[in-house]
Each structure stands twice: as C-alpha cells, then as structure tokens.
C-alpha positions in Angstrom: 42.6 -34.0 -24.8 42.1 -37.5 -26.1 44.7 -40.2 -25.7 43.1 -42.4 -28.3 44.6 -43.3 -31.6 42.4 -42.6 -34.7 44.0 -45.5 -36.5 42.7 -47.9 -34.0 39.1 -49.2 -34.8 38.3 -49.5 -31.1 39.5 -45.9 -30.5 37.4 -44.8 -33.5 34.3 -46.5 -32.0 35.0 -44.9 -28.7 35.4 -41.4 -30.2 31.9 -41.8 -31.7 30.6 -42.3 -28.2 32.7 -39.7 -26.4 30.3 -36.7 -26.6 27.4 -38.8 -25.3 29.5 -40.3 -22.5 30.7 -36.8 -21.5 27.1 -35.6 -21.4 26.1 -38.5 -19.2 29.0 -37.9 -16.8 28.4 -34.1 -16.6 24.7 -34.6 -15.8 25.8 -37.0 -13.1 28.6 -34.9 -11.6 27.9 -31.3 -12.5 31.5 -30.7 -13.4 33.1 -30.7 -16.9 36.5 -31.4 -15.4 35.2 -34.4 -13.5 33.2 -35.6 -16.5 36.4 -35.5 -18.7 38.2 -37.5 -16.0 35.4 -40.1 -16.0 35.4 -40.5 -19.7 39.1 -40.8 -19.9 39.0 -43.5 -17.2 36.3 -45.3 -19.3 38.7 -45.2 -22.3 41.5 -46.7 -20.1 39.3 -49.5 -19.0 38.2 -50.2 -22.6 41.8 -50.3 -23.8 42.5 -53.0 -21.2 39.4 -55.0 -22.1 39.1 -57.8 -24.6 36.7 -56.1 -27.0 35.6 -59.5 -28.4 33.7 -60.0 -25.2 31.7 -56.7 -25.6 28.6 -57.2 -27.6 27.2 -53.7 -27.2 29.9 -51.1 -27.0 27.6 -48.2 -26.3 25.9 -50.0 -23.5 29.1 -51.3 -22.0 30.6 -47.8 -22.0 27.5 -46.3 -20.5 27.6 -48.9 -17.7 31.3 -48.1 -17.0 30.7 -44.3 -17.0 27.7 -44.8 -14.8 29.7 -46.9 -12.3 32.6 -44.6 -12.2 30.3 -41.6 -11.7 28.4 -43.4 -9.0 31.7 -44.0 -7.2 32.6 -40.3 -7.4 29.2 -39.2 -6.1 29.4 -41.7 -3.2 32.9 -40.4 -2.4 31.6 -36.8 -2.4 28.8 -37.8 0.0 31.4 -39.4 2.4 33.7 -36.4 2.1 31.5 -33.5 1.2 34.4 -31.0 1.5 36.3 -32.8 -1.2 36.4 -31.3 -4.7 33.3 -29.2 -4.0 35.1 -26.2 -5.6 35.3 -28.2 -8.8 31.6 -28.6 -9.0 30.8 -25.0 -9.9 29.3 -25.3 -13.3 30.7 -23.2 -16.1 29.1 -19.8 -15.8 28.0 -17.9 -18.9 27.6 -14.2 -18.0 25.7 -11.8 -20.3 24.4 -8.3 -19.9 20.7 -8.2 -18.8 19.0 -5.7 -21.0 15.6 -6.2 -19.3 12.6 -8.6 -19.5 11.8 -8.7 -23.2 9.0 -11.4 -23.7 11.1 -13.3 -26.2 14.0 -13.4 -23.7 11.7 -15.0 -21.1 10.9 -17.9 -23.5 14.5 -18.5 -24.4 15.7 -18.3 -20.8 13.0 -20.6 -19.5 14.5 -23.2 -21.8 17.9 -22.8 -20.3 17.5 -25.3 -17.4 21.0 -26.6 -17.2 22.1 -24.9 -14.0 18.7 -25.2 -12.4 18.6 -28.9 -13.1 22.1 -29.4 -11.7 21.1 -27.7 -8.5 18.1 -30.0 -8.1 20.2 -33.1 -8.9 22.6 -32.2 -6.1 19.8 -32.9 -3.7 19.3 -36.5 -4.8 21.0 -39.5 -3.3 23.7 -41.0 -5.7 21.5 -44.0 -6.6 18.5 -41.8 -7.3 20.6 -39.4 -9.4 22.0 -42.2 -11.5 18.6 -43.8 -12.0 17.0 -40.5 -13.0 19.8 -39.3 -15.2 20.4 -42.5 -17.1 16.7 -43.3 -17.6 15.0 -40.0 -17.9 17.7 -38.0 -19.7 19.5 -40.8 -21.7 16.8 -43.5 -22.1 18.9 -46.3 -20.6 16.7 -49.3 -19.8 16.0 -49.9 -16.1 17.5 -53.4 -16.2 20.8 -52.0 -17.3 20.7 -49.3 -14.6 19.8 -52.0 -12.1 23.0 -53.9 -13.0 25.1 -50.8 -12.3 23.4 -50.3 -8.9 23.2 -53.9 -8.0 19.4 -53.7 -7.6 16.4 -55.3 -9.2 14.6 -53.7 -12.1 11.6 -52.9 -9.9 13.8 -51.3 -7.2 15.5 -49.2 -9.9 12.2 -48.0 -11.2 11.3 -46.9 -7.7 14.5 -45.0 -7.3 13.9 -43.2 -10.6 10.3 -42.5 -9.7 11.3 -41.0 -6.3 14.0 -38.9 -8.0 11.5 -37.7 -10.7 9.0 -36.6 -8.0 11.8 -34.6 -6.2 12.8 -33.0 -9.5 9.2 -32.1 -10.4 8.6 -30.7 -7.0 11.6 -28.5 -6.9 12.6 -27.6 -10.4 11.5 -24.3 -11.8 12.4 -22.6 -15.1 15.6 -20.6 -14.1 14.0 -17.3 -15.3 10.3 -16.5 -15.2 10.7 -12.9 -16.2 10.2 -9.7 -14.3 9.5 -11.2 -10.9 12.9 -12.9 -10.6 14.7 -9.8 -11.6 12.7 -7.7 -9.1 13.4 -10.1 -6.3 17.2 -10.1 -7.1 17.2 -6.3 -7.3 15.3 -6.0 -4.0 18.0 -8.2 -2.3 20.8 -6.0 -3.7 19.1 -2.8 -2.7 18.4 -4.1 0.8 22.1 -5.3 1.1 23.3 -1.8 0.1 21.1 -0.1 2.7 21.6 -2.6 5.4 17.9 -3.3 5.6 17.8 -6.6 7.5 14.0 -7.0 7.5 13.8 -6.5 3.8 16.6 -9.1 3.3 14.6 -11.6 5.4 11.5 -10.8 3.3 13.1 -11.8 0.0 15.1 -14.8 1.3 13.7 -18.3 1.6 14.2 -19.5 5.2 16.4 -22.3 4.0 18.3 -20.3 1.4 21.8 -21.6 0.6 24.6 -19.1 -0.1 27.7 -20.6 -1.8 30.8 -18.3 -2.2 33.7 -19.5 -4.3 36.8 -17.7 -3.0 40.5 -18.1 -3.8 40.8 -20.1 -0.6 38.0 -22.5 -1.4 34.2 -22.7 -1.0 32.2 -21.1 1.9 28.6 -22.3 2.3 26.1 -20.4 4.5 22.7 -21.9 5.2 19.5 -20.1 6.5 18.0 -16.6 5.9 19.2 -15.0 9.1 22.9 -15.9 8.5 22.8 -15.0 4.9 21.1 -11.7 5.6 23.6 -10.8 8.3 26.5 -11.6 5.9 24.8 -9.6 3.1 24.7 -6.5 5.3 28.4 -6.8 6.1 29.4 -7.3 2.4 27.1 -4.8 0.9 29.9 -2.7 -0.6 30.9 -5.5 -2.9 27.7 -5.1 -4.9 27.7 -1.3 -4.9 29.3 -0.9 -8.3 28.5 -2.9 -11.4 25.6 -4.0 -13.5 22.7 -6.5 -13.8 23.7 -9.6 -15.7 22.3 -13.0 -16.6 24.3 -15.9 -15.3 23.4 -19.1 -17.1 19.9 -17.6 -17.5 19.6 -16.7 -13.9 19.3 -13.0 -12.7 22.6 -11.8 -11.4 25.0 -9.0 -10.8 28.6 -8.4 -11.8 30.9 -5.8 -10.2 34.3 -4.5 -11.0 37.1 -2.6 -9.2 38.0 1.0 -10.1 40.8 -0.3 -12.4 38.3 -2.5 -14.3 39.3 -5.9 -12.9 36.4 -8.1 -11.9 35.4 -8.1 -8.3 32.5 -10.6 -8.1 29.7 -12.3 -10.0 26.5 -13.2 -8.2 23.7 -15.5 -9.4 20.3 -15.8 -7.8 17.8 -18.7 -7.9 14.3 -17.4 -7.2 11.4 -19.7 -6.5 7.9 -18.5 -5.7 9.0 -14.9 -5.1 11.9 -15.8 -2.7 15.6 -16.4 -3.2 16.4 -20.1 -2.5 20.0 -20.0 -3.7 22.8 -17.5 -4.2 26.1 -18.3 -5.9 28.9 -15.8 -5.5 32.3 -16.0 -7.3 35.1 -13.8 -5.9 38.0 -16.1 -6.9 40.1 -13.9 -9.2 41.3 -17.0 -11.2 37.7 -18.1 -11.9 36.6 -14.5 -12.7 39.5 -14.1 -15.1 38.5 -17.3 -16.9 34.9 -16.0 -17.5 33.9 -14.1 -20.6 32.5 -11.1 -18.7 30.9 -8.1 -20.4 32.7 -4.8 -20.2 32.0 -2.7 -17.1 29.1 -0.4 -17.6 
C-alpha cells in the first residue's frame, strides 16, 4: 500500500515510476514482498531528498532501487538462511490438460520462474549488471556508479552474467518430454524404484521444500532419490498441474484440503530442480484447481 500523497507533485512523479521500480526490484530479488519493501524504501529516501538536486528522477530512482537491492542480495549471500522462505516466487497452478501444440508455444514464453532460478546462481554484482542493462536498458556507466566500478568492468560483469544465463536458461516447458520426465519421477517415487529415480534426476539436482517450519534444501541425486522413496505417499493422490508453466503435481487430503504442490525443472531430459510446497498457509493462499 502506498504512503505517498497524490496531491504532492513529487509523489505523483514517483507513482508514475512505481510499477517499473517494482519490476526492477522483483527481477533482482525474486520476491514480490522484498520488491515492495525496496520500492517503499526508495520513496522514503526520495521524500527526504531535495528534489531540486535531482535532474533525472527516473534515473535517480533506478539507482536507489539498484543499490538497495544490491545490499539485500549481499546480505542474503552473507546469511543464506535469512529470508530464504520469502524468495519463493508466487506460484500460479493450473490443471495440465496435456501437451497441445499451442500450449507449448505459450508456455515456452513463460520464462519468469526459470529466469529467476538462473539469476539466483549469479553473484550480486553480476545479477545487478545483467538485470539493469539487459532487462531494463540502463546504461553501463549508470550501473557502474551503483557498483563502484568502471564502465568497462561493468560491461564485463554483464557479459559474464549473460553467458551464464544463456548456458543454463531453457524454456520452462518444451512439451511432452518434460511432462514424461516428471511423470517418470512420480511413478518411480510411488514404487520405490531407486534406480529409475537416479535415471531421471540430474546428479546436481536441487530439491527445495517449503514447510510450515521453514525451508529444507537437499542437494544431489542420491539424497533426493532416497527422500523421494520415503515420501512417496504424499504424491499418491492428486493430479498433474502446471506450476508457472512448469510440469508439476498437486495432491489433496481425503477432506479436500491441499497436501502439497510440486514443480519440476527439466533440462535435457533430466530433473535439475524440484520445488515442493507443503506449508498449509502457502497452499491456502494459492488459487488451486479443485481436486480431480
């Protein structure tokens, strides 16, 4: 909720920029809540600033949002356990009716979650340089001033980040193959087929489970497969869904209350990431389809 006053011309000018600033902060941080906090902090700083000294309000605000976001990223890196739970992007869950060709085209364009996953692997300075320049066309000299680096050094950071993104980013859905891989994992988990689980899991797969007590992260195919065998019952009842365009599975208890939502990231025929939500509060906040 905005604390700005529409009667104030500075506030009005800020409101014109708000959506863009929120988008910048969200791409930087991967959390709508954190993005809102950053934008509100930018407004507070603007309200304390002598606006006569600001010659380019849009540029000034972008710089401020960039610096605040950079501080948040660096804090996360220093304290990786802090606020991790808040970084689960909002999940849009829809029934998966099967791989219709037109669906594949539409879903391939839905790269929001996939890009955020890739951006998480970048260093804070790389992420800022890439997001501001490649996604929001901020000049390198302005980004350099935020980072305290030369224009050439900033270009190198963006270039390095771009290579990482291009090397790892895939369309979140490539059709039938991703669905089949996800289904193979679920079938293997139900039957306790450890070898089949290892076959469909990338050796460096990352499993992130959002529970009511916090976030549990498991790394590596062997550990993920072992855990999948133990928790196979959780995926025994439910239906295939799409989670932000990724193949997934939703399950419910006998009384119809949600039990879990799972999303799979599949690259080159193997699962590289699994996101599981079992937190009842998060599940209740989702607009889930009715149980099949």
